[in-house]
KEKE-3310 file (N, C-alpha, C; in steps of 0.2 Angstrom, whole numbers, plus 5000, padded with zeros to 4 digits):
npx = (4654:4668:4681:4695:4706:4712:4710:4723:4733:4739:4755:4771:4783:4799:4816:4823:4814:4809:4819:4823:4811:4799:4789:4771:4759:4757:4762:4776:4793:4794:4782:4765:4748:4734:4718:4707:4697:4702:4708:4699:4698:4710:4709:4699:4703:4702:4689:4686:4678:4670:4655:4651:4646:4650:4662:4676:4687:4701:4712:4725:4741:4756:4773:4791:4800:4814:4817:4804:4787:4776:4761:4751:4736:4725:4712:4695:4684:4668:4659:4644:4637:4629:4634:4647:4653:4665:4677:4688:4704:4717:4732:4734:4745:4751:4755:4756:4748:4737:4729:4721:4707:4689:4683:4694:4698:4687:4689:4701:4698:4688:4695:4703:4693:4687:4698:4700:4688:4687:4690:4681:4673:4683:4686:4674:4673:4684:4680:4669:4676:4674:4672:4670:4665:4655:4649:4634:4620:4606:4594:4598:4602:4595:4590:4583:4588:4597:4605:4606:4611:4624:4625:4624:4616:4618:4611:4617:4620:4612:4602:4612:4620:4630:4635:4638:4648:4651:4658:4664:4658:4642:4636:4635:4623:4628:4640:4633:4627:4638:4644:4633:4633:4646:4645:4635:4643:4653:4644:4640:4652:4655:4644:4647:4641:4644:4652:4655:4645:4646:4636:4635:4630:4622:4627:4639:4640:4644:4636:4636:4633:4632:4634:4626:4634:4637:4644:4638:4628:4626:4625:4613:4604:4605:4599:4586:4582:4582:4572:4555:4539:4529:4537:4543:4531:4526:4536:4537:4524:4518:4517:4532:4546:4559:4571:4571:4587:4589:4583:4591:4602:4595:4590:4602:4608:4598:4589:4591:4593:4599:4606:4606:4614:4613:4625:4631:4645:4649:4636:4622:4610:4599:4591:4589:4581:4583:4574:4574:4560:4550:4542:4550:4550:4556:4556:4556:4561:4561:4569:4571:4578:4570:4575:4582:4573:4564:4575:4581:4587:4580:4576:4588:4593:4583:4584:4597:4595:4586:4595:4603:4594:4591:4604:4605:4595:4582:4568:4556:4549:4542:4533:4527:4514:4506:4488:4485:4497:4508:4522:4531:4527:4529:4543:4547:4543:4552:4563:4563:4554:4540:4524:4512:4497:4494:4483:4478:4480:4478:4487:4500:4512:4518:4533:4540:4553:4551:4558:4575:4581:4585:4602:4614:4630:4646:4656:4655:4640:4628:4617:4602:4585:4588:4578:4579:4591:4605:4604:4613:4618:4615:4609:4596:4587)
npy = (4318:4311:4299:4297:4289:4274:4268:4268:4263:4277:4280:4284:4281:4272:4278:4267:4259:4267:4271:4261:4258:4257:4270:4272:4272:4289:4295:4302:4296:4290:4294:4290:4285:4291:4291:4301:4308:4313:4324:4336:4344:4352:4358:4367:4380:4384:4389:4400:4415:4413:4408:4392:4378:4365:4354:4344:4331:4327:4319:4313:4312:4306:4310:4310:4324:4332:4325:4324:4319:4323:4329:4331:4338:4337:4347:4351:4365:4370:4384:4391:4400:4403:4410:4410:4397:4391:4380:4380:4375:4368:4364:4359:4359:4350:4343:4326:4324:4332:4326:4317:4306:4308:4300:4296:4309:4313:4304:4308:4320:4318:4311:4322:4331:4325:4323:4337:4347:4360:4363:4359:4366:4370:4357:4352:4361:4356:4343:4347:4354:4367:4386:4393:4389:4391:4391:4393:4399:4390:4397:4407:4401:4399:4389:4388:4396:4394:4398:4395:4382:4384:4387:4379:4371:4363:4355:4354:4347:4354:4367:4373:4376:4372:4382:4381:4388:4389:4396:4393:4381:4373:4364:4346:4333:4320:4326:4333:4324:4316:4325:4327:4314:4314:4324:4317:4307:4314:4319:4307:4302:4311:4309:4297:4284:4270:4270:4273:4285:4298:4304:4319:4322:4335:4334:4328:4315:4302:4295:4281:4278:4264:4250:4234:4218:4201:4199:4207:4200:4196:4209:4214:4205:4208:4221:4219:4213:4224:4231:4237:4228:4234:4242:4232:4226:4236:4236:4222:4218:4208:4198:4196:4192:4188:4186:4174:4164:4161:4171:4182:4183:4186:4198:4206:4204:4205:4197:4203:4216:4228:4231:4244:4251:4259:4264:4265:4267:4251:4245:4242:4253:4255:4250:4249:4243:4240:4234:4228:4229:4219:4227:4238:4247:4250:4243:4249:4248:4251:4251:4257:4257:4259:4268:4277:4283:4297:4305:4308:4298:4288:4296:4300:4287:4284:4294:4291:4278:4281:4289:4279:4271:4280:4281:4268:4269:4269:4278:4278:4273:4261:4258:4248:4251:4251:4254:4270:4272:4284:4287:4283:4291:4304:4303:4301:4314:4322:4317:4323:4317:4314:4309:4297:4288:4271:4268:4255:4248:4253:4252:4253:4264:4276:4283:4297:4307:4323:4334:4339:4325:4325:4322:4312:4314:4306:4309:4319:4323:4335:4330:4334:4339:4336:4331:4326:4321:4310:4293:4286:4273:4262:4251:4242:4238)
npz = (4917:4911:4910:4901:4903:4909:4926:4938:4952:4961:4963:4966:4954:4956:4953:4948:4942:4932:4923:4914:4908:4895:4888:4889:4876:4870:4881:4890:4894:4910:4914:4920:4920:4929:4938:4929:4934:4946:4942:4943:4955:4954:4942:4943:4943:4930:4927:4935:4936:4925:4917:4918:4909:4908:4915:4912:4915:4905:4905:4916:4923:4931:4936:4939:4944:4947:4959:4965:4965:4953:4947:4932:4925:4912:4907:4902:4899:4896:4890:4896:4889:4875:4863:4866:4865:4865:4870:4884:4886:4896:4905:4921:4935:4949:4965:4969:4980:4978:4969:4974:4973:4974:4985:4992:4996:5004:5015:5021:5024:5034:5044:5048:5053:5063:5072:5075:5078:5075:5062:5054:5044:5034:5030:5025:5014:5007:5003:4994:4985:4986:4985:4996:5012:5026:5043:5050:5060:5060:5057:5049:5037:5026:5016:5004:4995:4981:4971:4958:4959:4963:4977:4992:5006:5022:5035:5051:5067:5081:5078:5068:5052:5038:5025:5008:4994:4977:4963:4951:4945:4945:4959:4959:4960:4965:4972:4982:4989:4994:5002:5012:5017:5022:5033:5041:5045:5053:5063:5069:5073:5083:5093:5096:5098:5100:5110:5128:5138:5149:5162:5170:5186:5197:5210:5209:5207:5195:5181:5170:5154:5144:5132:5134:5140:5140:5152:5161:5168:5181:5187:5181:5186:5199:5199:5197:5208:5217:5213:5215:5217:5209:5200:5193:5187:5179:5170:5164:5164:5171:5186:5195:5205:5204:5191:5179:5175:5162:5156:5157:5148:5137:5140:5140:5128:5116:5103:5086:5091:5104:5120:5133:5146:5162:5173:5189:5198:5202:5200:5190:5187:5180:5164:5146:5131:5114:5101:5084:5073:5061:5053:5051:5061:5078:5094:5110:5127:5145:5161:5177:5193:5208:5218:5210:5202:5193:5191:5179:5173:5165:5154:5149:5145:5135:5126:5121:5116:5106:5097:5094:5086:5075:5070:5064:5054:5058:5062:5069:5084:5095:5110:5123:5134:5150:5153:5160:5165:5164:5164:5154:5143:5148:5150:5136:5130:5137:5131:5119:5110:5100:5105:5101:5101:5095:5083:5082:5094:5110:5120:5114:5111:5099:5095:5089:5082:5087:5085:5083:5092:5109:5112:5119:5121:5117:5127:5140:5148:5155:5168:5170:5174:5192:5203:5216:5228:5225:5230:5244:5242:5229:5233:5242:5257)
capx = (4661:4671:4688:4698:4712:4711:4712:4728:4735:4744:4761:4777:4788:4806:4821:4825:4809:4807:4825:4823:4804:4796:4783:4765:4757:4755:4765:4783:4796:4793:4775:4760:4741:4731:4712:4706:4692:4706:4711:4694:4700:4715:4706:4694:4705:4700:4683:4685:4676:4666:4648:4653:4641:4652:4669:4678:4694:4702:4718:4730:4747:4761:4780:4796:4804:4818:4816:4797:4782:4772:4755:4748:4730:4722:4705:4691:4679:4664:4655:4637:4634:4628:4638:4654:4653:4672:4680:4694:4708:4724:4735:4735:4750:4750:4758:4752:4742:4731:4726:4717:4700:4683:4682:4700:4698:4682:4691:4706:4695:4684:4700:4705:4688:4686:4703:4700:4681:4687:4692:4675:4671:4688:4686:4668:4676:4689:4676:4665:4680:4670:4676:4669:4660:4654:4645:4630:4614:4601:4589:4601:4605:4591:4591:4579:4592:4602:4609:4607:4616:4631:4625:4620:4615:4618:4610:4622:4620:4606:4602:4617:4620:4635:4633:4644:4647:4656:4656:4666:4653:4637:4637:4632:4620:4633:4644:4629:4626:4644:4644:4628:4636:4652:4643:4632:4649:4655:4639:4640:4658:4654:4640:4651:4636:4646:4656:4652:4643:4646:4631:4637:4625:4624:4630:4646:4640:4644:4632:4639:4628:4636:4631:4627:4638:4636:4648:4634:4622:4625:4622:4606:4600:4604:4595:4579:4581:4581:4566:4549:4534:4526:4541:4543:4525:4526:4541:4536:4517:4516:4520:4538:4551:4566:4571:4575:4593:4589:4581:4596:4606:4591:4590:4608:4610:4592:4590:4589:4593:4604:4603:4610:4615:4615:4629:4634:4650:4648:4629:4618:4604:4593:4594:4584:4582:4580:4574:4571:4554:4549:4539:4554:4551:4560:4553:4560:4558:4565:4568:4575:4577:4566:4580:4585:4568:4563:4582:4584:4591:4576:4576:4595:4593:4578:4587:4602:4592:4583:4600:4606:4590:4592:4610:4603:4591:4575:4566:4550:4550:4536:4533:4520:4513:4500:4484:4486:4505:4511:4529:4534:4525:4533:4550:4548:4543:4558:4569:4562:4551:4533:4521:4506:4494:4493:4475:4475:4481:4479:4493:4506:4514:4522:4537:4543:4556:4547:4563:4581:4581:4590:4607:4619:4637:4651:4660:4652:4634:4625:4611:4597:4585:4589:4574:4581:4599:4606:4604:4620:4620:4610:4606:4590:4586)
capy = (4317:4305:4298:4294:4285:4268:4270:4264:4266:4282:4278:4287:4276:4274:4279:4261:4256:4272:4272:4257:4257:4260:4274:4270:4277:4295:4296:4303:4292:4291:4296:4285:4288:4291:4293:4307:4312:4316:4331:4341:4350:4356:4360:4372:4387:4386:4391:4406:4421:4411:4404:4386:4373:4358:4353:4337:4330:4323:4314:4315:4308:4308:4309:4312:4330:4335:4321:4324:4316:4329:4327:4336:4336:4340:4348:4355:4368:4373:4390:4390:4405:4400:4414:4409:4390:4389:4376:4381:4369:4370:4359:4361:4355:4350:4338:4320:4325:4336:4321:4312:4306:4311:4296:4297:4316:4313:4300:4312:4326:4316:4310:4329:4335:4321:4325:4344:4349:4367:4363:4355:4370:4369:4350:4352:4364:4351:4338:4349:4358:4374:4392:4395:4386:4394:4388:4399:4397:4387:4402:4411:4397:4400:4383:4388:4400:4389:4402:4391:4376:4387:4387:4373:4372:4356:4356:4351:4348:4357:4374:4375:4373:4374:4385:4381:4392:4388:4400:4391:4376:4372:4358:4341:4329:4316:4330:4335:4317:4314:4330:4325:4308:4316:4327:4312:4303:4318:4319:4300:4302:4316:4306:4291:4280:4264:4271:4275:4292:4300:4309:4322:4325:4341:4332:4325:4308:4300:4289:4280:4274:4259:4244:4228:4213:4195:4200:4211:4196:4196:4216:4214:4201:4212:4227:4217:4212:4230:4235:4235:4224:4239:4244:4226:4224:4241:4234:4216:4217:4202:4198:4192:4195:4187:4185:4167:4165:4160:4178:4187:4184:4189:4205:4210:4202:4203:4196:4209:4222:4229:4234:4250:4250:4265:4261:4270:4263:4244:4243:4244:4256:4255:4248:4249:4239:4242:4228:4230:4225:4217:4233:4244:4251:4247:4243:4251:4247:4254:4249:4260:4255:4264:4273:4281:4286:4304:4309:4309:4291:4285:4301:4299:4281:4284:4298:4288:4273:4285:4290:4273:4269:4284:4279:4262:4270:4268:4284:4277:4269:4259:4256:4245:4254:4249:4260:4273:4273:4289:4288:4283:4297:4310:4302:4302:4320:4325:4315:4326:4313:4315:4303:4296:4281:4267:4267:4248:4246:4259:4251:4254:4271:4278:4288:4299:4313:4329:4339:4335:4322:4327:4317:4311:4313:4301:4312:4320:4327:4336:4327:4339:4340:4331:4334:4324:4319:4303:4289:4285:4267:4259:4245:4243:4232)
capz = (4918:4908:4911:4896:4904:4914:4933:4941:4959:4961:4966:4963:4952:4958:4947:4945:4937:4926:4919:4908:4906:4889:4890:4886:4870:4872:4888:4890:4898:4917:4916:4921:4920:4935:4937:4926:4938:4951:4940:4944:4960:4951:4935:4944:4941:4923:4927:4939:4932:4919:4918:4915:4908:4909:4917:4912:4915:4899:4907:4922:4923:4936:4934:4944:4942:4952:4965:4967:4960:4950:4943:4927:4923:4907:4909:4897:4902:4891:4893:4896:4885:4867:4859:4868:4867:4864:4876:4887:4888:4899:4909:4928:4938:4956:4968:4969:4985:4975:4964:4977:4970:4979:4990:4997:4999:5010:5021:5023:5028:5039:5049:5051:5056:5069:5077:5076:5076:5073:5055:5050:5038:5029:5027:5020:5008:5003:5000:4989:4981:4986:4985:5003:5017:5033:5048:5052:5063:5055:5055:5044:5032:5019:5011:4997:4990:4978:4966:4952:4960:4965:4984:4995:5013:5025:5042:5056:5074:5083:5076:5064:5046:5034:5018:5004:4988:4972:4958:4944:4942:4950:4963:4956:4965:4969:4977:4988:4993:4997:5008:5017:5020:5026:5039:5045:5048:5058:5068:5072:5077:5089:5097:5098:5101:5102:5116:5134:5139:5156:5164:5176:5191:5201:5216:5207:5205:5188:5179:5164:5149:5139:5129:5139:5137:5144:5158:5166:5170:5189:5189:5179:5191:5205:5199:5198:5216:5220:5211:5218:5213:5205:5194:5188:5184:5174:5164:5161:5163:5174:5192:5196:5209:5201:5183:5177:5173:5155:5153:5158:5142:5131:5141:5138:5120:5113:5096:5082:5095:5109:5127:5135:5153:5166:5178:5194:5202:5200:5200:5185:5191:5175:5157:5141:5126:5107:5096:5078:5071:5054:5049:5050:5068:5083:5101:5116:5134:5150:5168:5182:5199:5212:5221:5205:5197:5193:5191:5172:5170:5160:5149:5145:5141:5129:5121:5117:5112:5100:5093:5091:5081:5070:5066:5061:5049:5061:5064:5073:5089:5098:5117:5126:5141:5152:5154:5167:5166:5160:5165:5147:5140:5151:5148:5129:5129:5140:5127:5112:5105:5100:5107:5098:5103:5090:5082:5083:5101:5115:5124:5110:5110:5093:5097:5083:5083:5086:5084:5084:5099:5114:5112:5124:5117:5119:5132:5146:5147:5161:5169:5173:5181:5197:5208:5223:5229:5224:5237:5247:5239:5225:5236:5246:5262)
cpx = (4663:4679:4691:4704:4709:4713:4718:4730:4740:4749:4767:4782:4795:4810:4823:4821:4807:4813:4824:4816:4802:4790:4777:4763:4755:4758:4773:4787:4796:4787:4770:4753:4738:4723:4711:4701:4696:4708:4706:4696:4705:4713:4701:4696:4703:4694:4681:4683:4672:4660:4649:4647:4643:4660:4671:4685:4696:4708:4722:4735:4752:4768:4784:4799:4807:4817:4809:4793:4777:4766:4752:4741:4727:4714:4702:4685:4675:4659:4648:4633:4634:4633:4645:4655:4660:4675:4687:4698:4714:4726:4736:4740:4750:4754:4753:4746:4736:4727:4722:4710:4695:4683:4688:4700:4693:4685:4697:4703:4691:4689:4702:4700:4686:4691:4702:4694:4682:4688:4686:4674:4676:4688:4680:4670:4680:4685:4672:4669:4676:4675:4676:4664:4660:4649:4641:4624:4609:4596:4592:4603:4602:4592:4588:4583:4598:4607:4611:4611:4622:4631:4621:4621:4615:4617:4616:4621:4613:4607:4608:4617:4627:4632:4639:4642:4653:4654:4658:4662:4648:4638:4633:4628:4624:4637:4640:4628:4632:4645:4639:4631:4642:4650:4639:4638:4652:4650:4639:4646:4658:4650:4644:4646:4639:4650:4652:4650:4643:4641:4633:4631:4627:4628:4637:4646:4640:4640:4634:4634:4633:4632:4632:4631:4636:4639:4643:4628:4621:4622:4615:4602:4599:4599:4588:4577:4579:4575:4560:4544:4531:4530:4542:4537:4525:4531:4539:4528:4515:4520:4526:4542:4558:4565:4575:4581:4593:4586:4586:4600:4602:4590:4596:4609:4603:4593:4587:4589:4599:4601:4609:4609:4616:4619:4632:4639:4650:4641:4626:4611:4598:4596:4588:4586:4579:4580:4570:4565:4553:4546:4543:4555:4555:4556:4558:4556:4563:4564:4573:4573:4574:4570:4582:4580:4567:4570:4585:4586:4587:4576:4583:4595:4589:4581:4593:4600:4589:4589:4603:4601:4590:4598:4609:4598:4583:4573:4559:4551:4543:4538:4527:4520:4506:4495:4485:4493:4507:4518:4533:4533:4529:4541:4551:4547:4549:4564:4568:4559:4543:4529:4514:4504:4492:4485:4473:4476:4482:4485:4500:4507:4519:4527:4542:4547:4552:4551:4569:4582:4587:4596:4612:4626:4641:4656:4657:4645:4631:4619:4606:4590:4586:4585:4576:4588:4599:4606:4612:4623:4614:4606:4600:4590:4580)
cpy = (4311:4305:4294:4289:4280:4270:4265:4267:4271:4281:4280:4281:4277:4275:4273:4258:4261:4272:4268:4255:4261:4264:4271:4274:4283:4298:4297:4298:4294:4293:4290:4288:4286:4292:4300:4311:4315:4323:4337:4346:4354:4360:4366:4379:4389:4390:4398:4412:4419:4407:4397:4381:4366:4358:4346:4336:4325:4317:4317:4310:4311:4306:4311:4318:4332:4331:4321:4322:4322:4326:4332:4333:4340:4341:4352:4358:4371:4378:4388:4395:4403:4404:4413:4401:4387:4386:4379:4375:4371:4364:4362:4357:4355:4344:4331:4321:4329:4332:4316:4312:4307:4306:4296:4304:4316:4310:4304:4317:4324:4314:4317:4332:4332:4323:4332:4347:4356:4368:4360:4359:4369:4362:4349:4355:4360:4346:4340:4353:4365:4380:4394:4391:4389:4390:4393:4396:4395:4392:4407:4408:4399:4395:4384:4392:4396:4393:4398:4385:4378:4388:4382:4373:4364:4358:4351:4352:4351:4364:4377:4372:4376:4376:4385:4385:4389:4391:4397:4385:4375:4365:4353:4337:4324:4319:4331:4329:4315:4319:4329:4319:4310:4319:4322:4308:4307:4319:4312:4299:4306:4313:4300:4286:4273:4264:4273:4283:4293:4305:4312:4324:4331:4340:4329:4318:4306:4294:4288:4276:4270:4254:4239:4223:4207:4195:4203:4206:4196:4204:4217:4210:4205:4218:4225:4216:4218:4234:4233:4231:4228:4241:4238:4225:4229:4239:4227:4214:4210:4202:4193:4195:4193:4185:4178:4169:4165:4167:4183:4189:4187:4196:4209:4209:4201:4201:4201:4215:4223:4232:4239:4250:4257:4262:4267:4265:4256:4242:4246:4246:4257:4252:4249:4245:4242:4237:4230:4225:4224:4223:4239:4248:4248:4248:4245:4250:4249:4251:4253:4258:4260:4269:4278:4285:4293:4308:4309:4303:4289:4290:4300:4292:4281:4288:4295:4282:4276:4287:4284:4270:4273:4282:4273:4263:4270:4275:4284:4272:4267:4257:4253:4248:4253:4255:4263:4275:4278:4291:4288:4289:4303:4309:4303:4310:4324:4323:4318:4322:4315:4309:4303:4289:4277:4267:4260:4245:4252:4258:4252:4261:4271:4283:4290:4306:4319:4335:4335:4332:4324:4321:4317:4309:4308:4303:4312:4325:4329:4333:4331:4338:4334:4333:4332:4321:4311:4299:4287:4278:4265:4253:4246:4237:4229)
cpz = (4915:4909:4905:4897:4909:4921:4935:4948:4957:4965:4963:4961:4954:4952:4944:4940:4931:4921:4913:4906:4900:4890:4886:4880:4873:4878:4886:4895:4906:4919:4916:4922:4927:4933:4934:4931:4944:4949:4941:4949:4957:4945:4936:4943:4934:4923:4931:4934:4926:4921:4914:4915:4909:4910:4916:4912:4910:4902:4913:4922:4929:4934:4939:4941:4948:4959:4968:4962:4959:4946:4938:4925:4917:4908:4903:4900:4896:4894:4892:4891:4878:4863:4860:4869:4865:4870:4877:4888:4891:4903:4916:4931:4945:4959:4968:4974:4983:4970:4968:4974:4976:4985:4995:5000:5005:5016:5024:5028:5034:5045:5053:5055:5062:5074:5079:5074:5074:5065:5051:5043:5032:5026:5023:5013:5003:5000:4994:4984:4980:4986:4993:5006:5024:5037:5051:5056:5058:5052:5050:5038:5025:5014:5004:4993:4987:4973:4960:4952:4962:4973:4986:5003:5016:5032:5046:5063:5076:5082:5072:5057:5042:5027:5014:4997:4983:4965:4951:4941:4947:4954:4960:4962:4968:4974:4983:4992:4997:5003:5013:5020:5024:5033:5043:5048:5054:5064:5072:5076:5084:5094:5100:5102:5103:5108:5122:5134:5147:5157:5170:5180:5195:5207:5215:5205:5197:5186:5172:5160:5144:5137:5134:5136:5142:5151:5164:5168:5177:5190:5187:5183:5197:5205:5199:5205:5220:5218:5215:5214:5207:5199:5190:5185:5178:5168:5160:5161:5166:5181:5193:5201:5207:5194:5182:5174:5165:5151:5152:5151:5137:5133:5139:5131:5117:5105:5092:5086:5100:5115:5129:5143:5156:5172:5182:5198:5198:5199:5194:5189:5186:5168:5152:5136:5119:5103:5090:5076:5063:5050:5049:5056:5072:5090:5106:5123:5139:5157:5172:5188:5203:5215:5216:5200:5198:5194:5184:5169:5164:5154:5145:5142:5135:5124:5117:5113:5105:5095:5090:5085:5075:5066:5062:5055:5051:5064:5068:5078:5092:5105:5119:5133:5143:5153:5160:5168:5162:5160:5158:5143:5142:5149:5140:5127:5131:5135:5120:5107:5105:5101:5104:5100:5096:5089:5082:5090:5105:5119:5121:5109:5103:5096:5091:5085:5082:5084:5084:5091:5103:5114:5118:5121:5121:5125:5138:5145:5154:5162:5173:5170:5186:5203:5215:5222:5227:5230:5238:5243:5235:5228:5241:5251:5259)
residu = (UNK:UNK:UNK:UNK:UNK:UNK:UNK:UNK:UNK:UNK:UNK:UNK:UNK:UNK:UNK:UNK:UNK:UNK:UNK:UNK:UNK:UNK:UNK:UNK:UNK:UNK:UNK:UNK:UNK:UNK:UNK:UNK:UNK:UNK:UNK:UNK:UNK:UNK:UNK:UNK:UNK:UNK:UNK:UNK:UNK:UNK:UNK:UNK:UNK:UNK:UNK:UNK:UNK:UNK:UNK:UNK:UNK:UNK:UNK:UNK:UNK:UNK:UNK:UNK:UNK:UNK:UNK:UNK:UNK:UNK:UNK:UNK:UNK:UNK:UNK:UNK:UNK:UNK:UNK:UNK:UNK:UNK:UNK:UNK:UNK:UNK:UNK:UNK:UNK:UNK:UNK:UNK:UNK:UNK:UNK:UNK:UNK:UNK:UNK:UNK:UNK:UNK:UNK:UNK:UNK:UNK:UNK:UNK:UNK:UNK:UNK:UNK:UNK:UNK:UNK:UNK:UNK:UNK:UNK:UNK:UNK:UNK:UNK:UNK:UNK:UNK:UNK:UNK:UNK:UNK:UNK:UNK:UNK:UNK:UNK:UNK:UNK:UNK:UNK:UNK:UNK:UNK:UNK:UNK:UNK:UNK:UNK:UNK:UNK:UNK:UNK:UNK:UNK:UNK:UNK:UNK:UNK:UNK:UNK:UNK:UNK:UNK:UNK:UNK:UNK:UNK:UNK:UNK:UNK:UNK:UNK:UNK:UNK:UNK:UNK:UNK:UNK:UNK:UNK:UNK:UNK:UNK:UNK:UNK:UNK:UNK:UNK:UNK:UNK:UNK:UNK:UNK:UNK:UNK:UNK:UNK:UNK:UNK:UNK:UNK:UNK:UNK:UNK:UNK:UNK:UNK:UNK:UNK:UNK:UNK:UNK:UNK:UNK:UNK:UNK:UNK:UNK:UNK:UNK:UNK:UNK:UNK:UNK:UNK:UNK:UNK:UNK:UNK:UNK:UNK:UNK:UNK:UNK:UNK:UNK:UNK:UNK:UNK:UNK:UNK:UNK:UNK:UNK:UNK:UNK:UNK:UNK:UNK:UNK:UNK:UNK:UNK:UNK:UNK:UNK:UNK:UNK:UNK:UNK:UNK:UNK:UNK:UNK:UNK:UNK:UNK:UNK:UNK:UNK:UNK:UNK:UNK:UNK:UNK:UNK:UNK:UNK:UNK:UNK:UNK:UNK:UNK:UNK:UNK:UNK:UNK:UNK:UNK:UNK:UNK:UNK:UNK:UNK:UNK:UNK:UNK:UNK:UNK:UNK:UNK:UNK:UNK:UNK:UNK:UNK:UNK:UNK:UNK:UNK:UNK:UNK:UNK:UNK:UNK:UNK:UNK:UNK:UNK:UNK:UNK:UNK:UNK:UNK:UNK:UNK:UNK:UNK:UNK:UNK:UNK:UNK:UNK:UNK:UNK:UNK:UNK:UNK:UNK:UNK:UNK:UNK:UNK:UNK:UNK:UNK:UNK:UNK:UNK:UNK:UNK:UNK:UNK:UNK:UNK:UNK:UNK:UNK:UNK:UNK:UNK:UNK:UNK:UNK:UNK:UNK:UNK:UNK:UNK:UNK:UNK:UNK:UNK:UNK:UNK:UNK:UNK:UNK:UNK:UNK:UNK:UNK)
# end
């Protein structure tokens, strides 16, 4: 795909600036050049019903007609049939809105899809300039059926996939990559990993997962005081009853990492850490106070930490677990992670996504199971 014209900002010229301005070579008075690549969406009509080998935009211009800015795009389509190699050439006319380039189109479509999730399929169709896009169960998507590049499948969410078709020209690799990135953006926006997530318990108690800040130092100190010696030993592998003040900031704002808190009311009832390692993995650790253990808090924390790691490009987590302590193994399995023991160190667990990990969205998520009722207060004598 080549653009014969230099790229300029697409902006409607005013009557004052066009009346006395001399037209550039090859242009009429009042016209200006715009990116030729922007002409492809409106030039697709050239190729309907034909087996097209090549589609290129030769030029695109904008001008004012009857008080409205109108864009014209010259396009060239070459047939794939050797006996019919004659190029079709025509001029497609559209409004300036139809001449957005691919990047601007994707941004506009992302905004609309985030505001209204029901229009995701039409927005994917806009990004790909496809004829048809449908959302189907993943079991029915058949990704191996490409129809010569005229059909593409994009997994989305849990058990779903978008199927795109375009008959006038095959999908190009850059287009497929852009559509995949577009859907990854929608998935990240839906999870809202940077925002809080509310976990609804069967008894109506709400637990909020959110990132830790330095203002949580007192709450982090308090949760350690409510933990038993066994819980603290399983987390820190050493005997301690109080956490030194200088540790608290590193727990909340770890170097090369982040902390995630589980908060009920004003109390921090548990927290986890995600710390990037030099080998491309990330180490996770969890602490849940005794009164809230075995109620899904640790599973929710680990699932969201895994989603945060994946959003940052990390797919393998590690955790240090004392021999005989199977709590982390059970928690990882419930969070949708596959657990493997490191061949070099039996105390190090490798946690890899066995399937799409259980995600905790940025709005509200049911917290199940809850084997026992929530304590009346997170404090203990």
